[in-house]
gemmi code that builds the backbone of each chain (N, CA, C; Angstrom):
import gemmi

chains = {
    "A": [
        ("MET", (86.964, 115.394, 128.315), (87.775, 114.914, 127.179), (89.259, 114.925, 127.570)),
        ("ARG", (89.888, 113.745, 127.459), (91.303, 113.650, 127.835), (92.187, 114.102, 126.681)),
        ("GLU", (93.434, 114.447, 127.014), (94.375, 114.809, 125.956), (94.740, 113.550, 125.175)),
        ("PRO", (94.853, 113.654, 123.850), (95.104, 112.441, 123.057), (96.514, 111.875, 123.245)),
        ("ASP", (96.593, 110.550, 123.319), (97.889, 109.879, 123.396), (98.198, 109.334, 121.998)),
        ("PHE", (99.057, 110.034, 121.276), (99.303, 109.684, 119.883), (100.107, 108.390, 119.723)),
        ("ASN", (100.915, 108.057, 120.724), (101.659, 106.789, 120.638), (100.705, 105.604, 120.714)),
        ("VAL", (99.721, 105.728, 121.614), (98.710, 104.665, 121.743), (97.900, 104.568, 120.451)),
        ("LEU", (97.594, 105.729, 119.885), (96.827, 105.749, 118.630), (97.583, 105.012, 117.519)),
        ("ALA", (98.896, 105.283, 117.400), (99.703, 104.612, 116.367), (99.673, 103.099, 116.566)),
        ("THR", (99.812, 102.665, 117.801), (99.795, 101.225, 118.100), (98.445, 100.621, 117.726)),
        ("ARG", (97.371, 101.326, 118.051), (96.027, 100.818, 117.747), (95.802, 100.719, 116.235)),
        ("LEU", (96.296, 101.708, 115.492), (96.132, 101.672, 114.036), (96.881, 100.479, 113.446)),
        ("LEU", (98.105, 100.257, 113.930), (98.901, 99.131, 113.427), (98.237, 97.803, 113.779)),
        ("LYS", (97.689, 97.720, 114.982), (97.000, 96.485, 115.406), (95.763, 96.229, 114.563)),
        ("ASN", (95.160, 97.318, 114.051), (93.973, 97.167, 113.211), (94.329, 96.924, 111.743)),
        ("GLY", (95.608, 96.745, 111.480), (96.025, 96.372, 110.131), (96.317, 97.522, 109.193)),
        ("ILE", (96.344, 98.755, 109.708), (96.691, 99.903, 108.860), (98.180, 99.814, 108.528)),
        ("SER", (98.525, 100.072, 107.276), (99.930, 99.943, 106.881), (100.778, 100.941, 107.674)),
        ("PRO", (101.993, 100.556, 108.059), (102.838, 101.439, 108.880), (103.028, 102.826, 108.271)),
        ("ARG", (103.151, 102.867, 106.946), (103.344, 104.164, 106.259), (102.175, 105.110, 106.564)),
        ("HIS", (100.955, 104.626, 106.373), (99.778, 105.462, 106.606), (99.572, 105.734, 108.095)),
        ("ALA", (99.800, 104.715, 108.922), (99.569, 104.867, 110.367), (100.474, 105.972, 110.934)),
        ("HIS", (101.757, 105.881, 110.650), (102.693, 106.852, 111.235), (102.482, 108.260, 110.675)),
        ("ARG", (102.234, 108.317, 109.363), (102.053, 109.644, 108.770), (100.782, 110.308, 109.270)),
        ("THR", (99.702, 109.526, 109.365), (98.441, 110.101, 109.839), (98.574, 110.597, 111.269)),
        ("VAL", (99.257, 109.797, 112.102), (99.423, 110.203, 113.505), (100.244, 111.492, 113.585)),
        ("ASN", (101.275, 111.589, 112.767), (102.075, 112.829, 112.768), (101.243, 114.035, 112.321)),
        ("GLU", (100.419, 113.812, 111.297), (99.568, 114.909, 110.817), (98.552, 115.309, 111.889)),
        ("LEU", (98.004, 114.302, 112.540), (97.002, 114.561, 113.582), (97.631, 115.303, 114.772)),
        ("ARG", (98.880, 114.928, 115.086), (99.597, 115.589, 116.190), (99.825, 117.070, 115.856)),
        ("ASP", (100.242, 117.326, 114.603), (100.445, 118.717, 114.169), (99.131, 119.491, 114.184)),
        ("HIS", (98.071, 118.806, 113.772), (96.740, 119.430, 113.758), (96.337, 119.829, 115.181)),
        ("TYR", (96.583, 118.901, 116.096), (96.273, 119.158, 117.517), (97.066, 120.371, 118.022)),
        ("ASP", (98.350, 120.417, 117.672), (99.188, 121.561, 118.086), (98.653, 122.874, 117.513)),
        ("ASP", (98.195, 122.823, 116.251), (97.615, 124.024, 115.630), (96.358, 124.471, 116.370)),
        ("LEU", (95.534, 123.479, 116.762), (94.301, 123.801, 117.495), (94.615, 124.423, 118.856)),
        ("VAL", (95.647, 123.882, 119.521), (96.054, 124.421, 120.821), (96.533, 125.873, 120.642)),
        ("ASP", (97.372, 126.077, 119.628), (97.884, 127.437, 119.361), (96.739, 128.413, 119.097)),
        ("ALA", (95.749, 127.942, 118.310), (94.613, 128.817, 117.974), (93.820, 129.175, 119.229)),
        ("ALA", (93.630, 128.182, 120.108), (92.873, 128.430, 121.351), (93.638, 129.392, 122.259)),
        ("VAL", (94.955, 129.228, 122.326), (95.777, 130.131, 123.146), (95.701, 131.554, 122.588)),
        ("ASP", (95.750, 131.666, 121.249), (95.637, 132.989, 120.606), (94.305, 133.663, 120.929)),
        ("GLU", (93.278, 132.815, 121.143), (91.947, 133.375, 121.473), (91.820, 133.710, 122.959)),
        ("GLY", (92.888, 133.425, 123.705), (92.908, 133.834, 125.113), (92.744, 132.725, 126.133)),
        ("ALA", (92.643, 131.479, 125.672), (92.489, 130.371, 126.623), (93.824, 130.071, 127.296)),
        ("ASN", (93.775, 129.584, 128.545), (95.030, 129.183, 129.173), (95.454, 127.820, 128.616)),
        ("SER", (96.663, 127.403, 128.947), (97.245, 126.203, 128.337), (96.367, 124.963, 128.529)),
        ("LYS", (95.875, 124.765, 129.749), (95.081, 123.561, 130.039), (93.755, 123.580, 129.277)),
        ("THR", (93.085, 124.732, 129.315), (91.795, 124.864, 128.599), (92.007, 124.683, 127.094)),
        ("ALA", (93.114, 125.251, 126.596), (93.405, 125.166, 125.164), (93.586, 123.708, 124.749)),
        ("ARG", (94.297, 122.949, 125.589), (94.534, 121.533, 125.269), (93.235, 120.741, 125.290)),
        ("LEU", (92.418, 121.027, 126.266), (91.139, 120.310, 126.375), (90.215, 120.641, 125.209)),
        ("ARG", (90.209, 121.926, 124.836), (89.370, 122.352, 123.725), (89.859, 121.704, 122.413)),
        ("ALA", (91.182, 121.681, 122.260), (91.769, 121.082, 121.045), (91.430, 119.598, 120.952)),
        ("ALA", (91.520, 118.907, 122.100), (91.203, 117.472, 122.118), (89.752, 117.232, 121.726)),
        ("LYS", (88.874, 118.113, 122.195), (87.445, 117.979, 121.885), (87.184, 118.194, 120.395)),
        ("GLU", (87.840, 119.207, 119.836), (87.650, 119.500, 118.412), (88.217, 118.403, 117.533)),
        ("LEU", (89.315, 117.816, 117.997), (89.954, 116.749, 117.219), (89.090, 115.497, 117.199)),
        ("GLY", (88.373, 115.233, 118.288), (87.498, 114.073, 118.360), (88.129, 112.922, 119.116)),
        ("THR", (87.346, 111.839, 119.245), (87.854, 110.708, 120.033), (88.750, 109.824, 119.177)),
        ("MET", (89.675, 109.170, 119.847), (90.585, 108.271, 119.161), (89.838, 107.039, 118.629)),
        ("ASP", (88.795, 106.612, 119.349), (87.996, 105.451, 118.911), (87.394, 105.709, 117.531)),
        ("GLU", (86.836, 106.894, 117.362), (86.217, 107.256, 116.083), (87.258, 107.305, 114.978)),
        ("PHE", (88.413, 107.847, 115.325), (89.465, 107.981, 114.315), (89.956, 106.602, 113.858)),
        ("VAL", (90.152, 105.710, 114.822), (90.595, 104.345, 114.497), (89.536, 103.671, 113.623)),
        ("ALA", (88.257, 103.875, 113.969), (87.159, 103.284, 113.185), (87.165, 103.831, 111.751)),
        ("GLN", (87.380, 105.139, 111.606), (87.417, 105.772, 110.275), (88.548, 105.199, 109.423)),
        ("MET", (89.708, 105.080, 110.032), (90.869, 104.557, 109.296), (90.644, 103.090, 108.933)),
        ("SER", (90.133, 102.331, 109.886), (89.980, 100.884, 109.689), (88.907, 100.559, 108.652)),
        ("SER", (87.969, 101.495, 108.437), (86.900, 101.233, 107.466), (87.403, 101.384, 106.029)),
        ("ARG", (88.619, 101.896, 105.876), (89.151, 102.098, 104.523), (90.153, 100.989, 104.190)),
        ("ARG", (89.688, 100.086, 103.345), (90.482, 98.894, 103.007), (91.810, 99.265, 102.344)),
        ("GLU", (91.773, 100.330, 101.523), (92.964, 100.710, 100.759), (94.111, 101.193, 101.644)),
        ("LEU", (93.811, 101.523, 102.914), (94.872, 101.996, 103.814), (95.480, 100.856, 104.622)),
        ("LYS", (94.961, 99.648, 104.401), (95.454, 98.518, 105.203), (96.676, 97.859, 104.570)),
        ("MET", (97.360, 97.066, 105.388), (98.524, 96.326, 104.918), (98.100, 95.328, 103.846)),
        ("TRP", (99.033, 95.002, 102.996), (98.770, 94.073, 101.896), (98.161, 92.765, 102.413)),
        ("ALA", (98.722, 92.229, 103.462), (98.247, 90.941, 103.986), (96.827, 91.022, 104.543)),
        ("ARG", (96.416, 92.214, 104.985), (95.055, 92.397, 105.504), (94.058, 92.614, 104.363)),
        ("ARG", (94.572, 93.150, 103.242), (93.675, 93.388, 102.107), (93.408, 92.087, 101.347)),
        ("TYR", (94.432, 91.247, 101.277), (94.287, 89.968, 100.566), (94.692, 88.829, 101.498)),
        ("PRO", (93.911, 88.564, 102.544), (94.325, 87.562, 103.538), (94.478, 86.163, 102.968)),
        ("ARG", (93.595, 85.774, 102.034), (93.681, 84.411, 101.469), (94.959, 84.236, 100.653)),
        ("LEU", (95.286, 85.285, 99.893), (96.506, 85.234, 99.084), (97.735, 85.202, 99.994)),
        ("ALA", (97.667, 85.976, 101.072), (98.791, 86.043, 102.014), (99.069, 84.681, 102.640)),
        ("VAL", (97.982, 83.929, 102.901), (98.138, 82.594, 103.497), (98.934, 81.683, 102.561)),
        ("ILE", (98.792, 81.903, 101.254), (99.523, 81.078, 100.275), (100.922, 81.635, 100.031)),
        ("VAL", (100.986, 82.946, 99.829), (102.256, 83.566, 99.416), (103.315, 83.537, 100.524)),
        ("TYR", (102.906, 83.828, 101.759), (103.902, 83.909, 102.842), (104.663, 82.592, 103.057)),
        ("PRO", (103.971, 81.440, 103.162), (104.735, 80.200, 103.338), (105.662, 79.901, 102.163)),
        ("ILE", (105.172, 80.190, 100.923), (106.019, 79.938, 99.743), (107.254, 80.836, 99.785)),
        ("ALA", (107.039, 82.096, 100.143), (108.162, 83.043, 100.233), (109.164, 82.573, 101.292)),
        ("CYS", (108.640, 82.084, 102.409), (109.520, 81.595, 103.479), (110.319, 80.393, 103.000)),
        ("LEU", (109.643, 79.480, 102.283), (110.323, 78.284, 101.776), (111.400, 78.649, 100.758)),
        ("ALA", (111.110, 79.700, 99.968), (112.080, 80.121, 98.951), (113.281, 80.808, 99.597)),
        ("ILE", (112.999, 81.548, 100.657), (114.075, 82.326, 101.292), (114.960, 81.433, 102.172)),
        ("LEU", (114.348, 80.391, 102.754), (115.080, 79.546, 103.716), (116.405, 78.994, 103.168)),
        ("PRO", (116.426, 78.369, 101.954), (117.716, 77.854, 101.458), (118.732, 78.956, 101.181)),
        ("ALA", (118.237, 80.135, 100.869), (119.149, 81.241, 100.550), (119.677, 81.939, 101.802)),
        ("MET", (119.092, 81.633, 102.947), (119.493, 82.312, 104.185), (120.987, 82.159, 104.509)),
        ("PRO", (121.562, 80.930, 104.414), (123.006, 80.817, 104.723), (123.868, 81.723, 103.846)),
        ("VAL", (123.458, 81.853, 102.558), (124.229, 82.710, 101.642), (124.156, 84.162, 102.098)),
        ("PHE", (122.915, 84.603, 102.402), (122.735, 85.996, 102.859), (123.488, 86.234, 104.166)),
        ("LEU", (123.373, 85.288, 105.085), (124.046, 85.436, 106.386), (125.557, 85.427, 106.210)),
        ("GLY", (126.022, 84.552, 105.311), (127.457, 84.477, 105.027), (127.971, 85.791, 104.476)),
        ("PHE", (127.180, 86.385, 103.588), (127.578, 87.658, 103.001), (127.568, 88.760, 104.069)),
        ("ALA", (126.570, 88.707, 104.933), (126.461, 89.732, 105.987), (127.622, 89.629, 106.976)),
        ("HIS", (128.110, 88.405, 107.218), (129.209, 88.205, 108.174), (130.465, 87.732, 107.439)),
        ("ARG", (130.713, 88.310, 106.272), (131.791, 87.805, 105.419), (133.166, 87.929, 106.071)),
        ("THR", (133.409, 88.962, 106.858), (134.722, 89.149, 107.502), (134.999, 88.000, 108.479)),
        ("ALA", (134.024, 87.702, 109.312), (134.180, 86.613, 110.282), (134.326, 85.279, 109.558)),
        ("LEU", (133.547, 85.172, 108.474), (133.583, 83.920, 107.700), (134.953, 83.726, 107.046)),
        ("MET", (135.557, 84.813, 106.559), (136.889, 84.754, 105.932), (137.939, 84.340, 106.968)),
        ("ARG", (137.836, 84.948, 108.163), (138.785, 84.618, 109.244), (138.677, 83.136, 109.615)),
        ("TRP", (137.412, 82.689, 109.710), (137.152, 81.301, 110.091), (137.715, 80.366, 109.013)),
        ("SER", (137.508, 80.718, 107.726), (138.007, 79.891, 106.622), (139.528, 79.858, 106.625)),
        ("ALA", (140.156, 81.016, 106.874), (141.623, 81.092, 106.904), (142.172, 80.244, 108.041)),
        ("SER", (141.530, 80.281, 109.201), (141.969, 79.470, 110.348), (141.863, 77.983, 110.025)),
        ("LEU", (140.751, 77.637, 109.395), (140.521, 76.229, 109.036), (141.569, 75.753, 108.033)),
        ("LEU", (141.896, 76.639, 107.084), (142.897, 76.314, 106.058), (144.276, 76.122, 106.703)),
        ("ALA", (144.608, 77.028, 107.611), (145.912, 76.953, 108.302), (146.001, 75.663, 109.126)),
        ("ALA", (144.924, 75.343, 109.816), (144.902, 74.115, 110.619), (145.054, 72.891, 109.735)),
        ("GLY", (144.382, 72.910, 108.592), (144.475, 71.800, 107.637), (145.881, 71.633, 107.121)),
        ("LEU", (146.523, 72.771, 106.832), (147.889, 72.740, 106.297), (148.861, 72.165, 107.333)),
        ("VAL", (148.724, 72.613, 108.576), (149.595, 72.120, 109.665), (149.414, 70.605, 109.825)),
        ("THR", (148.155, 70.150, 109.798), (147.873, 68.723, 109.929), (148.488, 67.946, 108.777)),
        ("ALA", (148.341, 68.491, 107.568), (148.885, 67.817, 106.377), (150.403, 67.724, 106.462)),
        ("VAL", (151.052, 68.796, 106.906), (152.520, 68.809, 107.028), (152.968, 67.771, 108.072)),
        ("LEU", (152.265, 67.731, 109.193), (152.597, 66.757, 110.240), (152.450, 65.331, 109.724)),
        ("LEU", (151.366, 65.080, 108.988), (151.133, 63.742, 108.436), (152.220, 63.388, 107.424)),
        ("LEU", (152.638, 64.404, 106.635), (153.683, 64.186, 105.633), (155.008, 63.823, 106.306)),
        ("ILE", (155.341, 64.548, 107.379), (156.585, 64.283, 108.121), (156.550, 62.859, 108.695)),
        ("MET", (155.404, 62.491, 109.266), (155.273, 61.151, 109.834), (155.411, 60.086, 108.750)),
        ("GLN", (154.804, 60.344, 107.612), (154.855, 59.392, 106.497), (156.292, 59.233, 106.011)),
        ("LEU", (156.977, 60.402, 105.868), (158.376, 60.382, 105.398), (159.275, 59.665, 106.398)),
        ("SER", (159.012, 59.894, 107.694), (159.851, 59.250, 108.711), (159.663, 57.725, 108.669)),
        ("ILE", (158.454, 57.268, 108.319), (158.216, 55.829, 108.212), (158.952, 55.268, 106.999)),
        ("ILE", (158.810, 56.027, 105.844), (159.413, 55.541, 104.595), (160.944, 55.556, 104.700)),
        ("LEU", (161.478, 56.672, 105.185), (162.940, 56.846, 105.194), (163.596, 56.199, 106.415)),
        ("GLY", (162.824, 56.037, 107.448), (163.405, 55.556, 108.694), (163.579, 54.086, 108.727)),
    ],
    "B": [
        ("MET", (85.662, 110.802, 115.798), (85.658, 112.236, 115.504), (84.299, 112.832, 115.815)),
        ("ALA", (84.199, 114.108, 115.775), (82.942, 114.761, 116.147), (81.817, 114.313, 115.215)),
        ("GLN", (80.699, 113.886, 115.816), (79.570, 113.388, 115.021), (78.700, 114.562, 114.610)),
        ("SER", (79.205, 115.392, 113.691), (78.508, 116.628, 113.383), (77.638, 116.527, 112.141)),
        ("ASN", (77.778, 115.432, 111.385), (77.040, 115.344, 110.145), (76.273, 114.028, 110.040)),
        ("PRO", (75.064, 114.080, 109.470), (74.268, 112.862, 109.349), (74.847, 111.891, 108.317)),
        ("PRO", (74.366, 110.614, 108.307), (74.939, 109.611, 107.406), (74.858, 109.963, 105.926)),
        ("PHE", (73.826, 110.717, 105.491), (73.719, 111.023, 104.059), (74.807, 111.972, 103.572)),
        ("MET", (75.629, 112.432, 104.491), (76.744, 113.314, 104.105), (77.928, 112.522, 103.563)),
        ("SER", (77.787, 111.202, 103.522), (78.855, 110.353, 103.019), (79.262, 110.793, 101.608)),
        ("GLY", (80.546, 111.011, 101.386), (81.029, 111.444, 100.079), (81.199, 112.944, 99.971)),
        ("VAL", (80.558, 113.683, 100.862), (80.654, 115.150, 100.814), (82.063, 115.635, 101.194)),
        ("PRO", (82.669, 115.066, 102.241), (84.033, 115.520, 102.548), (84.980, 115.375, 101.366)),
        ("GLU", (84.842, 114.273, 100.641), (85.706, 114.038, 99.477), (85.504, 115.122, 98.419)),
        ("LEU", (84.237, 115.423, 98.151), (83.915, 116.454, 97.152), (84.479, 117.814, 97.574)),
        ("LEU", (84.284, 118.160, 98.836), (84.760, 119.467, 99.325), (86.282, 119.557, 99.295)),
        ("LEU", (86.929, 118.465, 99.687), (88.401, 118.470, 99.699), (88.944, 118.644, 98.279)),
        ("LEU", (88.366, 117.898, 97.349), (88.833, 118.001, 95.959), (88.587, 119.404, 95.412)),
        ("ARG", (87.423, 119.961, 95.749), (87.068, 121.304, 95.270), (88.063, 122.349, 95.788)),
        ("LEU", (88.382, 122.264, 97.074), (89.300, 123.253, 97.666), (90.727, 123.060, 97.161)),
        ("LEU", (91.126, 121.805, 97.004), (92.485, 121.551, 96.539), (92.650, 121.861, 95.053)),
        ("ASN", (91.527, 122.034, 94.370), (91.577, 122.425, 92.956), (92.080, 123.858, 92.827)),
        ("GLU", (91.928, 124.629, 93.904), (92.356, 126.031, 93.869), (93.832, 126.176, 94.209)),
        ("LYS", (94.248, 125.505, 95.296), (95.661, 125.570, 95.696), (95.980, 124.412, 96.626)),
        ("GLU", (97.275, 124.127, 96.763), (97.661, 123.039, 97.671), (97.493, 123.510, 99.119)),
        ("MET", (97.084, 122.559, 99.976), (96.836, 122.905, 101.383), (97.197, 121.738, 102.279)),
        ("TYR", (97.366, 122.009, 103.575), (97.570, 120.930, 104.547), (96.302, 120.758, 105.391)),
        ("GLY", (96.260, 119.695, 106.181), (95.046, 119.282, 106.873), (94.319, 120.366, 107.641)),
        ("TYR", (95.011, 121.017, 108.545), (94.393, 122.053, 109.394), (93.808, 123.181, 108.538)),
        ("GLU", (94.600, 123.567, 107.529), (94.185, 124.638, 106.619), (92.918, 124.228, 105.862)),
        ("LEU", (92.852, 122.948, 105.477), (91.682, 122.447, 104.750), (90.415, 122.498, 105.603)),
        ("VAL", (90.543, 122.078, 106.868), (89.369, 122.099, 107.759), (88.863, 123.532, 107.928)),
        ("ARG", (89.794, 124.457, 108.104), (89.406, 125.861, 108.264), (88.720, 126.364, 106.991)),
        ("SER", (89.281, 125.995, 105.836), (88.715, 126.444, 104.552), (87.322, 125.878, 104.335)),
        ("ILE", (87.105, 124.615, 104.746), (85.775, 124.004, 104.585), (84.766, 124.766, 105.437)),
        ("LYS", (85.158, 125.067, 106.677), (84.254, 125.810, 107.568), (83.903, 127.170, 106.974)),
        ("GLN", (84.932, 127.809, 106.435), (84.751, 129.154, 105.867), (83.916, 129.092, 104.580)),
        ("ALA", (84.261, 128.139, 103.703), (83.584, 128.050, 102.404), (82.111, 127.676, 102.555)),
        ("THR", (81.796, 126.878, 103.585), (80.399, 126.442, 103.759), (79.687, 127.288, 104.820)),
        ("GLN", (80.343, 128.358, 105.239), (79.821, 129.250, 106.302), (79.405, 128.440, 107.526)),
        ("GLU", (80.242, 127.447, 107.828), (80.094, 126.565, 108.994), (78.804, 125.737, 108.955)),
        ("ALA", (78.143, 125.687, 107.773), (76.964, 124.811, 107.643), (77.427, 123.364, 107.718)),
        ("ILE", (78.615, 123.130, 107.155), (79.209, 121.801, 107.241), (80.424, 121.905, 108.131)),
        ("SER", (80.307, 121.300, 109.298), (81.421, 121.333, 110.233), (81.942, 119.915, 110.392)),
        ("LEU", (83.013, 119.623, 109.661), (83.568, 118.276, 109.696), (84.300, 118.027, 111.000)),
        ("GLY", (84.243, 116.789, 111.488), (85.112, 116.414, 112.596), (86.529, 116.608, 112.112)),
        ("GLU", (87.349, 117.247, 112.911), (88.672, 117.665, 112.423), (89.539, 116.516, 111.902)),
        ("GLY", (89.473, 115.381, 112.592), (90.334, 114.263, 112.190), (89.804, 113.474, 111.012)),
        ("VAL", (88.535, 113.696, 110.659), (87.884, 112.919, 109.597), (88.595, 113.063, 108.257)),
        ("ILE", (89.177, 114.214, 108.028), (89.736, 114.462, 106.695), (90.985, 113.618, 106.397)),
        ("TYR", (91.725, 113.202, 107.433), (92.983, 112.492, 107.148), (92.784, 111.134, 106.486)),
        ("PRO", (91.835, 110.307, 106.978), (91.597, 109.056, 106.239), (91.149, 109.323, 104.800)),
        ("VAL", (90.340, 110.383, 104.602), (89.870, 110.715, 103.245), (91.048, 111.153, 102.375)),
        ("LEU", (91.897, 112.019, 102.927), (93.066, 112.500, 102.172), (93.990, 111.342, 101.790)),
        ("HIS", (94.222, 110.440, 102.732), (95.120, 109.310, 102.451), (94.526, 108.387, 101.393)),
        ("SER", (93.208, 108.185, 101.463), (92.548, 107.336, 100.460), (92.636, 107.967, 99.080)),
        ("LEU", (92.413, 109.281, 99.024), (92.479, 109.980, 97.738), (93.898, 109.953, 97.170)),
        ("GLU", (94.866, 110.037, 98.047), (96.258, 109.965, 97.595), (96.567, 108.555, 97.094)),
        ("ARG", (96.051, 107.599, 97.819), (96.275, 106.192, 97.476), (95.708, 105.865, 96.091)),
        ("ASN", (94.535, 106.431, 95.759), (93.962, 106.122, 94.433), (94.444, 107.079, 93.344)),
        ("GLY", (95.392, 107.929, 93.684), (96.036, 108.764, 92.667), (95.361, 110.099, 92.410)),
        ("SER", (94.325, 110.429, 93.187), (93.631, 111.709, 92.976), (94.424, 112.880, 93.552)),
        ("LEU", (95.240, 112.585, 94.556), (96.057, 113.626, 95.194), (97.516, 113.214, 95.223)),
        ("LYS", (98.370, 114.206, 95.329), (99.781, 113.935, 95.603), (100.170, 114.796, 96.802)),
        ("SER", (101.161, 114.344, 97.539), (101.528, 115.096, 98.744), (103.022, 115.402, 98.758)),
        ("LYS", (103.354, 116.451, 99.469), (104.784, 116.739, 99.687), (104.943, 117.395, 101.060)),
        ("ARG", (106.089, 117.154, 101.678), (106.350, 117.709, 103.004), (107.035, 119.062, 102.882)),
        ("LYS", (106.616, 119.976, 103.735), (107.275, 121.288, 103.794), (107.457, 121.637, 105.258)),
        ("THR", (108.581, 122.223, 105.600), (108.770, 122.675, 106.973), (108.428, 124.151, 107.056)),
        ("VAL", (107.408, 124.446, 107.854), (106.951, 125.834, 108.018), (106.980, 126.158, 109.506)),
        ("SER", (107.711, 127.189, 109.877), (107.861, 127.626, 111.280), (108.238, 126.459, 112.205)),
        ("GLY", (109.157, 125.650, 111.739), (109.659, 124.537, 112.557), (108.722, 123.350, 112.633)),
        ("ARG", (107.597, 123.413, 111.933), (106.625, 122.310, 111.953), (106.536, 121.703, 110.546)),
        ("THR", (106.574, 120.367, 110.491), (106.506, 119.727, 109.176), (105.055, 119.592, 108.739)),
        ("ARG", (104.754, 120.180, 107.596), (103.392, 120.120, 107.062), (103.367, 119.188, 105.854)),
        ("VAL", (102.286, 118.432, 105.732), (102.095, 117.623, 104.521), (101.080, 118.359, 103.661)),
        ("TYR", (101.551, 118.887, 102.553), (100.681, 119.627, 101.636), (100.126, 118.685, 100.573)),
        ("TYR", (98.830, 118.828, 100.316), (98.172, 117.997, 99.308), (97.817, 118.848, 98.098)),
        ("ALA", (97.973, 118.233, 96.925), (97.610, 118.925, 95.676), (96.866, 117.961, 94.773)),
        ("LEU", (96.040, 118.522, 93.906), (95.223, 117.707, 93.012), (96.044, 117.219, 91.815)),
        ("THR", (95.769, 116.010, 91.371), (96.408, 115.487, 90.155), (95.382, 115.552, 89.021)),
        ("LYS", (95.795, 115.136, 87.855), (94.889, 115.100, 86.699), (93.709, 114.170, 87.018)),
        ("LYS", (94.037, 113.012, 87.612), (92.999, 112.042, 87.974), (92.035, 112.656, 89.005)),
        ("GLY", (92.589, 113.453, 89.904), (91.782, 114.112, 90.920), (90.817, 115.111, 90.312)),
        ("ARG", (91.287, 115.828, 89.293), (90.427, 116.812, 88.620), (89.266, 116.100, 87.911)),
        ("ASP", (89.599, 114.945, 87.300), (88.543, 114.159, 86.632), (87.524, 113.672, 87.655)),
        ("ARG", (88.047, 113.244, 88.804), (87.156, 112.729, 89.862), (86.267, 113.860, 90.401)),
        ("LEU", (86.858, 115.042, 90.544), (86.090, 116.198, 91.013), (84.939, 116.499, 90.050)),
        ("GLU", (85.245, 116.448, 88.764), (84.227, 116.734, 87.746), (83.082, 115.721, 87.837)),
        ("LYS", (83.455, 114.462, 88.015), (82.442, 113.401, 88.097), (81.582, 113.589, 89.365)),
        ("LEU", (82.251, 113.837, 90.485), (81.517, 114.011, 91.746), (80.617, 115.240, 91.696)),
        ("ARG", (81.114, 116.284, 91.037), (80.330, 117.527, 90.924), (79.039, 117.264, 90.121)),
        ("ASN", (79.203, 116.510, 89.025), (78.034, 116.173, 88.199), (77.054, 115.299, 88.976)),
        ("ASP", (77.611, 114.302, 89.689), (76.758, 113.404, 90.497), (75.984, 114.208, 91.536)),
        ("TRP", (76.701, 115.115, 92.190), (76.097, 115.912, 93.261), (74.981, 116.806, 92.706)),
        ("SER", (75.227, 117.438, 91.552), (74.219, 118.316, 90.937), (72.971, 117.518, 90.578)),
        ("ARG", (73.198, 116.304, 90.039), (72.074, 115.450, 89.639), (71.236, 115.078, 90.871)),
        ("ILE", (71.925, 114.651, 91.958), (71.225, 114.238, 93.187), (70.498, 115.429, 93.807)),
        ("GLN", (71.226, 116.551, 93.848), (70.656, 117.775, 94.435), (69.385, 118.187, 93.682)),
        ("GLY", (69.438, 118.121, 92.338), (68.282, 118.469, 91.508), (67.120, 117.529, 91.768)),
        ("GLY", (67.456, 116.242, 91.856), (66.432, 115.224, 92.089), (65.751, 115.415, 93.429)),
        ("VAL", (66.545, 115.653, 94.470), (65.993, 115.832, 95.824), (65.153, 117.115, 95.871)),
        ("ALA", (65.664, 118.177, 95.225), (64.927, 119.458, 95.223), (63.576, 119.291, 94.529)),
        ("THR", (63.583, 118.555, 93.410), (62.337, 118.308, 92.673), (61.359, 117.518, 93.547)),
        ("ALA", (61.881, 116.474, 94.193), (61.036, 115.626, 95.031), (60.458, 116.421, 96.199)),
        ("LEU", (61.311, 117.240, 96.811), (60.842, 118.046, 97.947), (59.791, 119.056, 97.504)),
        ("GLY", (60.018, 119.640, 96.320), (59.081, 120.594, 95.757), (57.738, 119.945, 95.505)),
        ("ALA", (57.783, 118.719, 94.938), (56.570, 117.969, 94.626), (55.802, 117.639, 95.894)),
        ("THR", (56.557, 117.264, 96.955), (55.925, 116.906, 98.232), (55.261, 118.135, 98.862)),
        ("THR", (55.986, 119.261, 98.763), (55.475, 120.496, 99.359), (54.197, 120.954, 98.664)),
        ("ASN", (54.219, 120.809, 97.293), (53.072, 121.261, 96.497), (51.859, 120.330, 96.622)),
        ("ALA", (52.152, 119.053, 96.994), (51.062, 118.065, 97.037), (50.040, 118.365, 98.131)),
    ],
}
model = gemmi.Model(1)
for chain_id, residues in chains.items():
    chain = gemmi.Chain(chain_id)
    for i, (resn, *xyz) in enumerate(residues, 1):
        res = gemmi.Residue()
        res.name, res.seqid = resn, gemmi.SeqId(i, " ")
        for name, pos in zip(("N", "CA", "C"), xyz):
            atom = gemmi.Atom()
            atom.name, atom.element = name, gemmi.Element(name[0])
            atom.pos, atom.b_iso = gemmi.Position(*pos), 0.0
            res.add_atom(atom)
        chain.add_residue(res)
    model.add_chain(chain)
structure = gemmi.Structure()
structure.add_model(model)
structure.setup_entities()
């Protein structure tokens, strides 16, 4: 029995559609559980390597754990629980958000946008003044 | 997880977890130890099996959880809610009914 790789387990749970909230929390709980098992084995006199191996065996295989989690629909992401609805809702949500994106982006980069607007205004004013001078020179000249 | 229990044990972990959490709030490792102790190791759950059950019970409102830091380790403690107590009562009644039925059937078979 190999020592469990909890990062791989988290990735596998997410790939199987488990919601990130449940996936990460379960992995953290399982990691703590494993540490408790190792501590208990060490307290019983096992050396570090034996304790880890024993703890991994008691915890069980990652395949079984992924299967247990995946069999529970209520722990899955919304889109995995209602795939047909997701197929309809996601494109509509994207279409609704798309026109609003420039506004959101503008707000997020408002400082740069203000600078850009001020530069454009200044350039416009300079051009207008130059055109006015040229116009006046034609009229008065 | 460890394949220590036959398929007809389906639903038993839920009943045991609710029963133990009815007494006091506990975290995962503590719950597994309590189940082993309470059942005199007749029921030895795969250690990781309880987490999907706990999360499902929390999801349907039977349990609530809170984080506590104990000896530098973050523990998620689970406690029973009102809905959980109702569910425990229902499962307990279901279990007694099934247990009675199976005992009667076994008795009848033995006597036959």
